[in-house]
N, C-alpha and C positions, 0 to 999 in steps of 0.2 A: 135475626139470630139463627134461624134454621139454615139459611144459606151459608152463613159463616161456619157453622159446624159441618155442613156438607163438604165445603171446599177443604176444610182442614182435615176431615176424616178420610179424604181420598188418599192420603199418604199411607193410611193403615192397611188398605185392601191390596196394596202392591200391584196395581194395574196402572203404571205410569202413562201408557198410551191412551188410556181413558181419562186419567186425571189431568195431564198437562194442558190439553185444550181448554178444559173448564176453568182451570186456575188462571191461565193466561187471559182468557176472556174476562174473568172477574177482576184481574189486576188492571186491565185497561179501563174498566168501568169504575174501579175504586183505587186509583193510583196512590192514595194517601194511606192505604192499609198495608203496613209492612209485613204482616203475618202471611199475606198472600204471596209475597215475594219469597218468604221463608219456605212456604209450602212448595213453591215452584222449584226452588233449589233442591229440596228433598226429592221431589218427583223426578227431576232431571238426573239426579244421582241414581235413583232406582232404575231409570231407563238404561243406565250404563254409559260409560265413555272410556275408551281405551286411551293409552298414553299419547297416541298420535292424533286424537280428535281435538284439535285446538279450538274449533268453534264451540263444541259442546262444553269444553273445559271453561272457556271464557263466559259462556252463558251461566254456568253454575256459579262461578265466582262472582259474576255481576248480580245474580239474584240474591246471594247472601250479602253482598255489599249494600244493595238497595234496601235490604231488610234490617240493616244495622241502625235502627233508630227506635227510640221509645222503649217499650217493654220487651221488644224482640232483639235489642242490640246485643246483649250478652250471648244469646244462643246463636244469632247470625254470625257474630265474630268468631266464635269457637268453631262453628261448622265451616266457615270459610278458611280458617286456619288449618283445620284437619284436611280439608280438600287440597289446599296448597301444599301441605306437607307430603301428601301422597303423590302430588305432581312434581315433587323434587324442589319445592320452593319453601323449605323450612325456615330460612332466614326471614322471609316476608311474613310467614306464619307467626314467628316469635314477636315480630314488630306489632302485629295486629293484637296478639294476646297481651302485650305489654300495656296497651291502651286500656284494656279491661282489667279491673281490679279483682275479678272473680268474686265480687261481694254480693252476688245474687242471693236472694232469700230462698231460692229453689235449690234444695240439696242435690237434685239431679244435675243441674248446671254446674254447681261447684265441683262435684266429682268429675264430670266430663271435662271441665276446664283443666283440672290438674292432670288428668290422664293424657289429654291432647297435648298439653304443654310438655309433658314428659316425652311423648313420642317425637315432638318437633326438636326438643333439645338433644335427644339421642341421635336423631338424624344429622345434627350438626356436630356430633362428636363431643358434646358437653355432658359427659357421662355422670359426673358428680351432681350436676344440676338436674339431670334427668332422674337420677336416683331419688333426689329429694322430692321432686314433683310426684313421682309414683308413690312414694311413702305418704305424701300428703293426701293423695287420692285414697289410699288404703285407710288412712285415719278417718276420712270422711265417710267411707263405706267399708267397715272392717272385714266383711265377708266377701267382698267383690272379687271374683276370679280374674277379671281383666287386669286389675292392678297387680295381683299376685303373679300372674303369668308374665306380665311386663317385667316385674322385678326378677323373676326366675330366669328369664332369658338374658336380662342384663347382667345378673350375677354370673351366669355361665360364660357370657362373652368376656367378662373381666377376670375369669379364672377363679372366682370365689365360689367354689363348687359346694362347700358345706352350706352356705347360705342359700344357694340355688336349690339344694335338696330340701331344705326346710320349707321353702315356698312351694316346691313341688308336692310335698307331703300335705301341706295345707290345702292346696287345690283339690287334692283327691279326697280329703277327709271332711272338708266343710260342706255341710248340707243345709238346704232350706234357707239359703241367703240370696235374696235377689241382687242382681248386678245391674246398676243403672245403665251400663254400656249395652246391655242386651236389647234395649229399646231404641238405640240411637238411630238405626236405619228406618224406623217407623215414624220419625218426625213427631207429630202431635199425638201419636198413638197412646203415649203415657197419660194423656189428658182426656181420652175419649169418654170415659165414664162420667167425668165432671161436665164435659161438654154436652153429652146427651141429657144429663140432669137439667142443664139450663134450658134445653129445648122443651123438655117436658113441663118445666115450670112456666115457660113462656106461652105454651099452648093450653094451659088450664083456663 
C-alpha cells in the first residue's frame, strides 16, 4: 500500500523527471494496475510536449488508453479526450466521451467530464452543445470559475455580451468556492490526504 501511494503521489510534487522512471518501472512490474498508467500519463503531460512532439503525444494518449479500465476508466477517458482536444483531435475526443456516461460517483469527475466535453464541442463549432455542457458543469459545481469563464468567453464569441458580462461579474465576486479544475494537472493530488490516511492505517 505504501508503494501504491508513493507512485501516485509523485504527480503531486511536479517533478516529472523524477517520477516518470519510477512509475514506468512500477508499471512493468505491475502491468495489471491501470492507475500506474494513469499516473504515467499525468507525469508525461507535466513534463511537457509541444505540438510537434508526436512521440510524446502518442505516449501520453497510449498511457491514458491503457488506463481506461476498471475504476480508472472514466478519468482515463476524459484525460485522453482533453489531451486529444488540445492536439486538434476534438472529433476523436467526443467519440471517447460518448462511450463514457459521466455517471461516476466522484463529483470531481462529473464536473471535469462536462467541462472537457464542452471544450471539445466548442472546438468542433457545436456551440449550442458546448453551451449546454458548460452549464451542466456549472450546475455540478455552482461556484467554479472555470465553467463561468468558459461560458463568458463563449457568450462573447457569440455576441451575447450582456450574458458574458453577467458571467464576468460572477467570476470577480464569487469567493471561497473551490474549483475542481484547479487540481486537474496534479492527477491524484486531490486524493493525497485519503491516501496518506490509508498508509498510516496500514502501518499501525
